[in-house]
C-alpha positions in Angstrom: 10.2 17.9 -9.5 11.9 18.1 -6.2 11.4 14.6 -4.4 14.2 14.3 -1.9 12.2 11.4 0.0 13.0 9.1 -3.1 16.8 9.6 -2.7 16.9 6.5 -0.3 15.1 4.2 -2.7 17.3 5.3 -5.7 20.6 5.5 -3.8 20.1 3.1 -1.1 21.1 -0.6 -0.7 18.4 -2.9 -2.1 16.7 -4.8 0.9 17.6 -8.5 1.0 14.6 -11.0 0.8 11.0 -10.2 0.6 10.0 -6.5 1.8 6.6 -7.8 2.8 8.0 -10.8 4.8 10.5 -8.7 6.5 7.9 -6.1 7.4 5.5 -8.9 8.7 8.5 -9.8 11.2 8.9 -6.3 12.5 7.1 -4.5 15.2 4.5 -2.0 13.9 5.8 1.6 13.6 5.9 4.4 11.2 9.3 3.1 10.1 8.0 -0.1 8.7 4.5 1.5 7.7 2.3 -1.6 9.0 -1.1 0.0 9.9 -2.9 -3.0 11.0 -2.8 -6.8 11.5 -5.5 -9.4 10.9 -4.9 -13.1 11.5 -4.0 -13.9 7.9 -3.0 -10.5 6.4 -1.8 -7.0 7.2 -2.3 -3.6 5.9 0.8 -1.3 5.2 1.2 2.0 3.6 3.1 2.0 0.2 6.5 3.7 0.9 6.6 5.2 -2.6 2.9 6.0 -3.3 1.0 6.8 -6.4 -1.3 9.2 -4.3 -1.7 10.1 -0.7 -3.0 7.2 1.3 -1.9 4.5 -1.2 -2.3 1.4 0.9 -1.4 -2.3 0.4 -3.2 -5.4 1.9 -0.7 -8.3 2.1 -1.2 -11.9 3.1 1.1 -12.8 6.0 2.0 -16.0 4.0 4.5 -15.6 1.1 2.4 -16.3 -1.9 2.6 -15.1 -5.6 -0.5 -16.5 -6.9 -4.1 -15.5 -6.3 -5.4 -19.2 -6.7 -3.0 -20.3 -4.2 -4.5 -18.3 -1.4 -6.4 -20.5 1.2 -10.1 -19.4 1.5 -9.6 -17.8 5.0 -6.7 -15.9 3.6 -8.6 -14.7 0.5 -11.8 -13.9 2.6 -9.8 -11.8 5.1 -7.8 -10.3 2.4 -11.0 -8.9 0.8 -12.5 -7.9 4.2 -9.3 -5.9 5.1 -9.6 -4.3 1.6 -13.1 -3.2 2.5 -11.9 -1.9 5.9 -9.0 0.0 4.2 -11.6 1.7 1.7 -13.8 2.7 4.5 -10.9 4.2 6.7 -9.4 6.2 3.5 -12.9 7.4 2.7 -13.5 8.8 6.2 -10.2 10.3 6.7 -9.3 11.6 3.2 -12.5 12.0 1.4 -11.3 10.9 -1.9 -13.6 11.5 -5.1 -12.8 7.8 -6.0 -10.6 4.7 -5.3 -8.7 2.3 -7.4 -8.5 -1.2 -6.0 -6.6 -4.0 -7.7 -3.6 -6.3 -8.0 -0.6 -6.7 -10.5 -0.1 -10.4 -10.7 3.3 -11.2 -12.2 6.3 -9.0 -13.5 4.6 -8.4 -16.9 1.5 -7.0 -15.2 3.5 -4.3 -13.6 4.0 -5.9 -10.1 7.1 -4.4 -8.5 7.1 -7.3 -6.1 5.7 -10.3 -7.9 6.9 -13.0 -5.6 4.3 -11.8 -2.9 0.8 -10.8 -4.0 -0.8 -7.7 -2.6 -3.9 -5.5 -3.1 -3.4 -1.8 -3.9 -5.9 0.6 -2.5 -5.2 4.1 -4.2 -7.4 7.2 -3.4 -8.1 9.3 -6.3 -9.2 13.0 -6.5 -10.4 15.1 -9.4 -7.3 16.5 -11.2 -4.8 14.0 -9.9 -4.4 12.4 -13.2 -3.1 15.4 -15.2 0.1 16.1 -17.2 2.4 15.2 -14.3 1.7 11.4 -14.2 0.6 10.9 -17.7 3.4 13.2 -19.5 6.0 13.6 -16.7 5.6 10.2 -15.2 5.7 11.9 -12.0 3.4 11.5 -9.0 2.4 14.5 -6.8 1.7 13.5 -3.3 0.3 16.2 -0.9 0.7 14.8 2.6 4.0 13.1 4.0 3.9 9.4 5.1 4.0 10.3 8.8 0.8 11.9 9.2 -1.1 9.8 6.8 0.3 6.8 8.8 -1.0 8.2 12.1 -4.4 9.0 10.6 -5.1 5.5 8.8 -3.5 3.6 12.0 -5.9 5.2 14.4 -8.8 4.7 12.1 -8.1 1.0 11.4 -7.4 0.2 15.1 -10.6 1.9 16.3 -9.3 5.1 17.5 
C-alpha cells in the first residue's frame, strides 16, 4: 500500500518530550492538529489515524493514570468526548464509533505517559482484510480537510 505520508514518522527524528505536552504549548493550527481547547483538556486529530476522523481528547496536565485525574479534569474529558462524537457524527456520518483508552504500554498505549481518549469513526467494511491480515489502515480523506471540518464544528462554525 502506497502511504507516503508515513515517511516522516518512519524516517524522521523522534520528537523530544511528550508530544501532547508539546502540542498543548503550541498555537492551534493544522500543523499541530489541535482542534479545540477546553479549560482542562484539548481535542487533537491523531496524526497517524486508524480511520478518517480519528480524534484524541487529552488532559492539559501530563498524567498517565486515570485515577489520578482530578474530578474537573475527568468531567471535562468525558464532556469533550461527547462533543467530539457529536461533531464526527454530524460531519462524517459514520456507521458506528469506537471510544476508549489504552492505559499503559502493555495495553497498547503508544504514549503511555500521558493518557488520552480515542474516538474512532467506523464504517461498514472498514474492518476487512487490510487491517486484519495486512495490518494496514486505509484512510480516505487527508488530515487537512478533516481538520478544517472538525475544527469548524467543534468551535461552533
